KOLLUM-450055 format. One record per atom (N, C-alpha, C): y, x, z; atom name; residue number from 0; chain; residue in three letters. Coordinates in steps of 0.02 Angstrom, whole numbers, padded with zeros to 5 digits. Atoms other than C-alpha are relative to their C-alpha. Layout:
NODE      v      u      w atomo num cadena residuo
NODE      Y      X      Z    CA NUM      A     ALA
...
//
This chain:
NODE      v      u      w atomo num cadena residuo
NODE -00026  00062  00027     N   0      A     MET
NODE -00638  00680 -01108    CA   0      A     MET
NODE  00027 -00046  00053     C   0      A     MET
NODE -00024  00044 -00053     N   1      A     LEU
NODE -00621  00587 -00944    CA   1      A     LEU
NODE  00068  00022  00026     C   1      A     LEU
NODE -00066 -00025 -00020     N   2      A     ASP
NODE -00475  00700 -00899    CA   2      A     ASP
NODE  00054 -00030 -00044     C   2      A     ASP
NODE -00048  00029  00047     N   3      A     ARG
NODE -00386  00635 -01054    CA   3      A     ARG
NODE  00012 -00074  00017     C   3      A     ARG
NODE -00007  00070 -00019     N   4      A     VAL
NODE -00419  00455 -01001    CA   4      A     VAL
NODE  00045 -00006  00062     C   4      A     VAL
NODE -00042  00001 -00061     N   5      A     GLU
NODE -00343  00491 -00829    CA   5      A     GLU
NODE  00072  00014 -00017     C   5      A     GLU
NODE -00069 -00017  00020     N   6      A     VAL
NODE -00190  00571 -00909    CA   6      A     VAL
NODE  00033 -00058 -00034     C   6      A     VAL
NODE -00028  00057  00037     N   7      A     VAL
NODE -00165  00424 -01026    CA   7      A     VAL
NODE  00013 -00059  00048     C   7      A     VAL
NODE -00009  00055 -00048     N   8      A     LEU
NODE -00190  00297 -00886    CA   8      A     LEU
NODE  00061  00012  00045     C   8      A     LEU
NODE -00057 -00015 -00042     N   9      A     GLN
NODE -00060  00386 -00780    CA   9      A     GLN
NODE  00066 -00017 -00035     C   9      A     GLN
NODE -00060  00016  00039     N  10      A     MET
NODE  00065  00353 -00919    CA  10      A     MET
NODE  00019 -00074  00006     C  10      A     MET
NODE -00014  00071 -00009     N  11      A     ALA
NODE  00054  00167 -00876    CA  11      A     ALA
NODE  00054 -00012  00052     C  11      A     ALA
NODE -00051  00007 -00052     N  12      A     TRP
NODE  00173  00198 -00732    CA  12      A     TRP
NODE  00059  00045 -00015     C  12      A     TRP
NODE -00061 -00039  00012     N  13      A     ALA
NODE  00353  00257 -00750    CA  13      A     ALA
NODE  00002  00059  00048     C  13      A     ALA
NODE -00003 -00059 -00044     N  14      A     PRO
NODE  00391  00430 -00678    CA  14      A     PRO
NODE  00029 -00016  00069     C  14      A     PRO
NODE -00029  00017 -00066     N  15      A     SER
NODE  00501  00355 -00540    CA  15      A     SER
NODE -00050 -00039  00042     C  15      A     SER
NODE  00051  00038 -00036     N  16      A     THR
NODE  00361  00236 -00494    CA  16      A     THR
NODE -00055  00048  00024     C  16      A     THR
NODE  00051 -00048 -00019     N  17      A     ALA
NODE  00237  00379 -00493    CA  17      A     ALA
NODE  00022  00042  00059     C  17      A     ALA
NODE -00027 -00037 -00058     N  18      A     GLU
NODE  00350  00474 -00372    CA  18      A     GLU
NODE -00009 -00039  00064     C  18      A     GLU
NODE  00008  00044 -00058     N  19      A     THR
NODE  00354  00328 -00251    CA  19      A     THR
NODE -00073 -00007  00017     C  19      A     THR
NODE  00071  00008 -00010     N  20      A     TYR
NODE  00169  00305 -00275    CA  20      A     TYR
NODE -00031  00062  00032     C  20      A     TYR
NODE  00024 -00062 -00030     N  21      A     GLY
NODE  00140  00488 -00231    CA  21      A     GLY
NODE  00009  00000  00075     C  21      A     GLY
NODE -00013  00006 -00072     N  22      A     THR
NODE  00219  00458 -00062    CA  22      A     THR
NODE -00049 -00049  00032     C  22      A     THR
NODE  00047  00050 -00026     N  23      A     GLY
NODE  00109  00304 -00038    CA  23      A     GLY
NODE -00070  00028  00009     C  23      A     GLY
NODE  00067 -00029 -00004     N  24      A     LEU
NODE -00050  00399 -00075    CA  24      A     LEU
NODE -00003  00053  00055     C  24      A     LEU
NODE -00003 -00051 -00053     N  25      A     ALA
NODE  00003  00542  00039    CA  25      A     ALA
NODE -00001 -00034  00069     C  25      A     ALA
NODE -00001  00037 -00064     N  26      A     THR
NODE  00039  00416  00179    CA  26      A     THR
NODE -00069 -00028  00015     C  26      A     THR
NODE  00067  00027 -00009     N  27      A     PHE
NODE -00131  00335  00152    CA  27      A     PHE
NODE -00047  00055  00024     C  27      A     PHE
NODE  00044 -00055 -00021     N  28      A     HIS
NODE -00219  00504  00167    CA  28      A     HIS
NODE  00018  00025  00069     C  28      A     HIS
NODE -00021 -00020 -00067     N  29      A     TRP
NODE -00116  00551  00319    CA  29      A     TRP
NODE -00028 -00050  00051     C  29      A     TRP
NODE  00027  00051 -00044     N  30      A     PHE
NODE -00165  00385  00399    CA  30      A     PHE
NODE -00075  00010  00010     C  30      A     PHE
NODE  00073 -00009 -00004     N  31      A     CYS
NODE -00348  00414  00358    CA  31      A     CYS
NODE -00018  00062  00040     C  31      A     CYS
NODE  00012 -00061 -00040     N  32      A     ASP
NODE -00339  00590  00430    CA  32      A     ASP
NODE  00009 -00015  00074     C  32      A     ASP
NODE -00014  00016 -00070     N  33      A     GLN
NODE -00262  00524  00591    CA  33      A     GLN
NODE -00053 -00046  00031     C  33      A     GLN
NODE  00051  00047 -00023     N  34      A     ALA
NODE -00395  00388  00603    CA  34      A     ALA
NODE -00071  00027 -00008     C  34      A     ALA
NODE  00066 -00031  00011     N  35      A     ASP
NODE -00537  00509  00564    CA  35      A     ASP
NODE -00043 -00037 -00049     C  35      A     ASP
NODE  00037  00033  00053     N  36      A     ILE
NODE -00586  00414  00407    CA  36      A     ILE
NODE -00028  00054 -00046     C  36      A     ILE
NODE  00031 -00051  00042     N  37      A     ALA
NODE -00710  00520  00309    CA  37      A     ALA
NODE  00023 -00007 -00072     C  37      A     ALA
NODE -00022 -00001  00070     N  38      A     GLU
NODE -00662  00569  00131    CA  38      A     GLU
NODE -00040 -00051 -00042     C  38      A     GLU
NODE  00042  00045  00041     N  39      A     GLU
NODE -00808  00471  00059    CA  39      A     GLU
NODE  00012 -00074  00015     C  39      A     GLU
NODE -00016  00069 -00018     N  40      A     ASP
NODE -00747  00313  00148    CA  40      A     ASP
NODE  00069 -00021 -00025     C  40      A     ASP
NODE -00068  00015  00024     N  41      A     ARG
NODE -00574  00323  00069    CA  41      A     ARG
NODE  00001 -00026 -00072     C  41      A     ARG
NODE  00002  00021  00069     N  42      A     ALA
NODE -00626  00293 -00110    CA  42      A     ALA
NODE -00072 -00012 -00021     C  42      A     ALA
NODE -00048  00055  00002     N  43      A     PRO
NODE -00666  00167 -00155    CA  43      A     PRO
NODE  00017 -00025  00070     C  43      A     PRO
NODE -00023  00024 -00065     N  44      A     ALA
NODE -00565  00098 -00012    CA  44      A     ALA
NODE -00029 -00070  00013     C  44      A     ALA
NODE  00028  00066 -00019     N  45      A     SER
NODE -00646 -00047  00079    CA  45      A     SER
NODE  00056 -00048  00018     C  45      A     SER
NODE -00048  00051 -00021     N  46      A     GLN
NODE -00558 -00209  00117    CA  46      A     GLN
NODE  00023  00013  00071     C  46      A     GLN
NODE -00017 -00013 -00070     N  47      A     GLU
NODE -00565 -00166  00302    CA  47      A     GLU
NODE  00049  00058  00006     C  47      A     GLU
NODE -00045 -00057 -00003     N  48      A     LEU
NODE -00482  00003  00273    CA  48      A     LEU
NODE  00070 -00019 -00024     C  48      A     LEU
NODE -00065  00022  00026     N  49      A     LEU
NODE -00343 -00076  00170    CA  49      A     LEU
NODE  00036 -00044  00051     C  49      A     LEU
NODE -00029  00043 -00051     N  50      A     GLU
NODE -00315 -00207  00305    CA  50      A     GLU
NODE  00027  00041  00059     C  50      A     GLU
NODE -00020 -00041 -00057     N  51      A     VAL
NODE -00307 -00078  00444    CA  51      A     VAL
NODE  00061  00042 -00019     C  51      A     VAL
NODE -00057 -00040  00024     N  52      A     PHE
NODE -00189  00032  00341    CA  52      A     PHE
NODE  00064 -00043 -00003     C  52      A     PHE
NODE -00058  00044  00007     N  53      A     ALA
NODE -00071 -00113  00299    CA  53      A     ALA
NODE  00023 -00023  00069     C  53      A     ALA
NODE -00018  00022 -00067     N  54      A     SER
NODE -00076 -00174  00479    CA  54      A     SER
NODE  00035  00055  00040     C  54      A     SER
NODE -00031 -00056 -00035     N  55      A     ALA
NODE -00032 -00002  00545    CA  55      A     ALA
NODE  00072  00011 -00023     C  55      A     ALA
NODE -00067 -00010  00028     N  56      A     LEU
NODE  00122  00003  00432    CA  56      A     LEU
NODE  00047 -00058  00017     C  56      A     LEU
NODE -00041  00060 -00013     N  57      A     ALA
NODE  00181 -00175  00474    CA  57      A     ALA
NODE  00042  00010  00062     C  57      A     ALA
NODE -00047 -00007 -00056     N  58      A     GLY
NODE  00334 -00174  00586    CA  58      A     GLY
NODE  00030  00070  00004     C  58      A     GLY
NODE -00025 -00068  00001     N  59      A     VAL
NODE  00363  00011  00550    CA  59      A     VAL
NODE  00034  00015 -00066     C  59      A     VAL
NODE -00026 -00010  00067     N  60      A     TYR
NODE  00392  00015  00363    CA  60      A     TYR
NODE  00024 -00068 -00028     C  60      A     TYR
NODE -00023  00063  00032     N  61      A     SER
NODE  00482 -00113  00255    CA  61      A     SER
NODE -00058 -00030 -00039     C  61      A     SER
NODE  00053  00033  00038     N  62      A     PRO
NODE  00372 -00242  00171    CA  62      A     PRO
NODE -00005  00026 -00072     C  62      A     PRO
NODE  00003 -00025  00069     N  63      A     SER
NODE  00421 -00175 -00001    CA  63      A     SER
NODE -00033  00069 -00002     C  63      A     SER
NODE  00033 -00065 -00003     N  64      A     THR
NODE  00367  00000  00051    CA  64      A     THR
NODE -00075 -00008  00009     C  64      A     THR
NODE  00072  00012 -00010     N  65      A     ILE
NODE  00199 -00065  00113    CA  65      A     ILE
NODE -00031 -00024 -00066     C  65      A     ILE
NODE  00025  00025  00064     N  66      A     SER
NODE  00177 -00160 -00050    CA  66      A     SER
NODE -00006  00056 -00051     C  66      A     SER
NODE  00002 -00057  00047     N  67      A     ASN
NODE  00219 -00004 -00151    CA  67      A     ASN
NODE -00058  00048  00018     C  67      A     ASN
NODE  00054 -00044 -00021     N  68      A     TYR
NODE  00097  00100 -00049    CA  68      A     TYR
NODE -00068 -00029 -00020     C  68      A     TYR
NODE  00063  00032  00019     N  69      A     LEU
NODE -00043 -00026 -00078    CA  69      A     LEU
NODE -00008  00000 -00076     C  69      A     LEU
NODE  00002 -00003  00073     N  70      A     ALA
NODE  00002 -00031 -00263    CA  70      A     ALA
NODE -00022  00069 -00024     C  70      A     ALA
NODE  00019 -00068  00019     N  71      A     ARG
NODE -00017  00158 -00271    CA  71      A     ARG
NODE -00075  00011  00012     C  71      A     ARG
NODE  00072 -00006 -00013     N  72      A     ILE
NODE -00189  00149 -00192    CA  72      A     ILE
NODE -00039 -00035 -00056     C  72      A     ILE
NODE  00032  00037  00055     N  73      A     ARG
NODE -00235  00018 -00323    CA  73      A     ARG
NODE  00003  00040 -00065     C  73      A     ARG
NODE -00008 -00039  00062     N  74      A     ALA
NODE -00165  00126 -00465    CA  74      A     ALA
NODE -00047  00060  00000     C  74      A     ALA
NODE  00045 -00058 -00005     N  75      A     TRP
NODE -00263  00277 -00403    CA  75      A     TRP
NODE -00071 -00021 -00016     C  75      A     TRP
NODE  00067  00025  00014     N  76      A     HIS
NODE -00422  00174 -00406    CA  76      A     HIS
NODE -00009 -00014 -00075     C  76      A     HIS
NODE  00003  00014  00071     N  77      A     ILE
NODE -00384  00115 -00583    CA  77      A     ILE
NODE -00007  00064 -00040     C  77      A     ILE
NODE  00001 -00064  00037     N  78      A     ILE
NODE -00349  00292 -00645    CA  78      A     ILE
NODE -00067  00034  00005     C  78      A     ILE
NODE  00064 -00034 -00011     N  79      A     HIS
NODE -00513  00353 -00571    CA  79      A     HIS
NODE -00060 -00046 -00011     C  79      A     HIS
NODE  00053  00048  00018     N  80      A     SER
NODE -00614  00202 -00632    CA  80      A     SER
NODE -00042 -00021  00060     C  80      A     SER
NODE  00035  00023 -00061     N  81      A     LEU
NODE -00657  00146 -00456    CA  81      A     LEU
NODE  00020 -00072  00014     C  81      A     LEU
NODE -00015  00069 -00019     N  82      A     ASP
NODE -00670 -00034 -00400    CA  82      A     ASP
NODE  00035 -00001  00067     C  82      A     ASP
NODE -00036  00008 -00063     N  83      A     LEU
NODE -00546 -00081 -00266    CA  83      A     LEU
NODE -00020 -00067  00029     C  83      A     LEU
NODE  00025  00060 -00032     N  84      A     ASN
NODE -00617 -00207 -00145    CA  84      A     ASN
NODE  00054 -00034  00041     C  84      A     ASN
NODE -00056  00032 -00035     N  85      A     ALA
NODE -00452 -00291 -00102    CA  85      A     ALA
NODE -00003 -00075 -00010     C  85      A     ALA
NODE -00001  00073  00002     N  86      A     HIS
NODE -00455 -00475 -00060    CA  86      A     HIS
NODE  00073 -00022 -00002     C  86      A     HIS
NODE -00071  00014  00010     N  87      A     LYS
NODE -00288 -00532 -00131    CA  87      A     LYS
NODE  00030 -00049  00051     C  87      A     LYS
NODE -00030  00045 -00049     N  88      A     PRO
NODE -00260 -00682 -00016    CA  88      A     PRO
NODE  00011  00032  00069     C  88      A     PRO
NODE -00008 -00034 -00064     N  89      A     THR
NODE -00288 -00574  00138    CA  89      A     THR
NODE  00056  00051 -00003     C  89      A     THR
NODE -00052 -00050  00007     N  90      A     MET
NODE -00177 -00435  00074    CA  90      A     MET
NODE  00069 -00033 -00005     C  90      A     MET
NODE -00063  00037  00005     N  91      A     ASP
NODE -00041 -00562  00029    CA  91      A     ASP
NODE  00021 -00025  00070     C  91      A     ASP
NODE -00016  00024 -00068     N  92      A     ALA
NODE -00052 -00633  00206    CA  92      A     ALA
NODE  00025  00058  00044     C  92      A     ALA
NODE -00022 -00059 -00039     N  93      A     LEU
NODE -00035 -00458  00281    CA  93      A     LEU
NODE  00072  00019 -00020     C  93      A     LEU
NODE -00068 -00016  00022     N  94      A     LEU
NODE  00120 -00426  00174    CA  94      A     LEU
NODE  00050 -00052  00024     C  94      A     LEU
NODE -00044  00053 -00027     N  95      A     LYS
NODE  00193 -00594  00228    CA  95      A     LYS
NODE  00013  00013  00074     C  95      A     LYS
NODE -00009 -00016 -00071     N  96      A     ALA
NODE  00164 -00545  00409    CA  96      A     ALA
NODE  00045  00061  00008     C  96      A     ALA
NODE -00043 -00060 -00004     N  97      A     ALA
NODE  00247 -00377  00375    CA  97      A     ALA
NODE  00074 -00019 -00008     C  97      A     ALA
NODE -00069  00025  00007     N  98      A     ILE
NODE  00403 -00472  00320    CA  98      A     ILE
NODE  00025 -00026  00067     C  98      A     ILE
NODE -00019  00029 -00065     N  99      A     ILE
NODE  00405 -00565  00486    CA  99      A     ILE
NODE  00009  00055  00052     C  99      A     ILE
NODE -00003 -00053 -00048     N 100      A     MET
NODE  00374 -00405  00583    CA 100      A     MET
NODE  00052  00054 -00015     C 100      A     MET
NODE -00047 -00051  00022     N 101      A     SER
NODE  00501 -00304  00487    CA 101      A     SER
NODE  00059  00007  00047     C 101      A     SER
NODE -00058 -00009 -00044     N 102      A     PRO
NODE  00636 -00227  00597    CA 102      A     PRO
NODE  00064 -00020 -00035     C 102      A     PRO
NODE -00059  00020  00038     N 103      A     LEU
NODE  00757 -00276  00458    CA 103      A     LEU
NODE  00008 -00075 -00003     C 103      A     LEU
NODE -00001  00073  00003     N 104      A     THR
NODE  00715 -00460  00474    CA 104      A     THR
NODE  00024 -00028  00067     C 104      A     THR
NODE -00023  00033 -00062     N 105      A     LEU
NODE  00811 -00564  00601    CA 105      A     LEU
NODE -00038 -00065  00007     C 105      A     LEU
NODE  00041  00059 -00011     N 106      A     ASN
NODE  00696 -00695  00673    CA 106      A     ASN
NODE  00034 -00049  00048     C 106      A     ASN
NODE -00036  00045 -00046     N 107      A     GLU
NODE  00828 -00777  00783    CA 107      A     GLU
NODE  00042 -00048 -00041     C 107      A     GLU
NODE -00043  00047  00035     N 108      A     PRO
NODE  00924 -00933  00733    CA 108      A     PRO
NODE  00071  00026 -00003     C 108      A     PRO
NODE -00070 -00021  00009     N 109      A     ASN
NODE  01099 -00907  00670    CA 109      A     ASN
NODE  00043 -00037  00051     C 109      A     ASN
NODE -00042  00030 -00053     N 110      A     ASP
NODE  01214 -00938  00820    CA 110      A     ASP
NODE  00073 -00007 -00022     C 110      A     ASP
NODE -00069  00002  00022     N 111      A     HIS
NODE  01371 -00923  00716    CA 111      A     HIS
NODE  00013 -00065 -00038     C 111      A     HIS
NODE -00015  00062  00036     N 112      A     PRO
NODE  01451 -01086  00662    CA 112      A     PRO
NODE  00025  00016 -00071     C 112      A     PRO
NODE -00025 -00009  00068     N 113      A     SER
NODE  01488 -01106  00478    CA 113      A     SER
NODE  00075 -00007 -00001     C 113      A     SER
NODE -00073  00002  00005     N 114      A     ALA
NODE  01667 -01077  00429    CA 114      A     ALA
NODE  00023 -00057 -00042     C 114      A     ALA
//
């Protein structure tokens, strides 16, 4: 029966979103593998693990990609009925910092005069 619940819950996300989310979850597991995070410490993911993961991506990935990856981790927890210990204000601050650190963001003043 629980398998049916998981299948139905997965329908809450569009197929294109699920594809992007798949990449996010794979990236999270790759990160955890590289950092020697034990399987049992990945789910439910702790606030500290989410912070370290988001921080590692900041300045490397676009802020929207980081946000999507974190959303996938959240969705996975929902589908598997696990509590996600994410402190929203902290995660929002990390995403804001990722915008500032983004290689796509120019942090220099505009030196070009207006036409």
